[in-house]
N, C-alpha and C positions, 0 to 999 in steps of 0.2 A: 723917770717915776719909779720908785722902788716897787720891787715886785713882791706880791703878798707870798707868804711863806706857809705851806701845807704840811703839817706832822701826818704822815701816812703809818697807820699801824696795823700789820697785818702779818701773818707768819705762814701764807703763802706766796712763793717768789715768784709765781706767775701774774697773780693778781697787783704787787707790786709793782712790777714791770710794766703791766699794761696802766694802773692809774698813773704811775710817774710819767709815762710817755704822753698819755692823753692831757694830763694837767700843764706838763710843761711844755706840750703844743701851744696850750690856752693861756700862756704868759706866766704861770706860776711858778714858783721855786718850789720844789718837794723835798722834803728830807722824810727819811723812812726810819721805822724800826720794827725787829721782828717779835717783840714781844712788851708785855706790861712793863717789866723793869726798864728796858731799854727807851721805851717809848717815855717815860717819866723824868729820866735822865735828859733826854732831849728836850722834852717840853719846856725844863728850866733853864736848860743852856742854849736853844734856839729862839724862843720866845714867838712860837707860831701865831699865824692868824686864824688859823683853823685849824680843826684836827678831823682826821678820818678814821674812824676805829673800828677794828673787826673785836665781834664778841668773843668766840670761841677759839682761845688760844692756850697753849702749854702756858704751866705757872699760872701768874695771874690774868683772870679774864678782864674782858673789855669792860665790863658793868663796874669791878672795881676801881680799873684805870680811870674810866670816867668819875668816879666819886672823888677820888684823890685828885684829879686835874680840876674839879669845879672847887675843891676845898682850897686850890691855890688861886685860882683865877675863876669866878663864876659867870665872868662877863663872856669867855671866851665861847666861841660856837664850835662844839662839837657833833658832828655827824656820825653816828652809828651806823656800821654797813655790814649785815651779817648775812649769810647763806640761809638763815633759819628765822622764819617768820615770827615763830612763837616766842622769841625773845622780846617781842613788842610787848607783850602782856607783864613783863619782868617791871616790877614797879622801880627799879635800879636804873632802869631803861629810859625812863620819862624825865630824866635830868638833862639828857642830851636835847639839842635843838630839832633833830630830825632823825627819823629810823629808815634807811634805805635797804631794801633786799636786794642782794646781790643778784646781778644778771650780765647778760652778755650786752645788753642795751644800756649803756651807761647815762643815757639823756635826764634820768631821774637825780642820780649821782652830781652830772655837772650843772644841773638846773639850782640843785640845792645849793652846790659850792658859790656858783654865781650870786645867788641870792644874799648869801651872807657876806661876800666879799666884793661884790661891786663898788 
């Protein structure tokens, strides 16, 4: 069976490591990017099955990355994952399938990923 590929976009190395370990344990392949530009390159090169996308990053923010990804593939599930709940009110974030506020408990994020990749 082919493993589902997750593109993880976050500028925080600790978050990247944690999410990679957690999702690889669940049987997913994880490809990661540290900024929006790298994310868009990997998005086109790797054809992920789902994207976990931080919002607050240097350079291009996650809302802009989300917009560009949806222009390329409107069907691809994108989960915005931010430490800042106020971005949920941003009209641009509404194009995402889910908005998860980062926390030490990953159940919400894991459940969302399972829903889209089951």
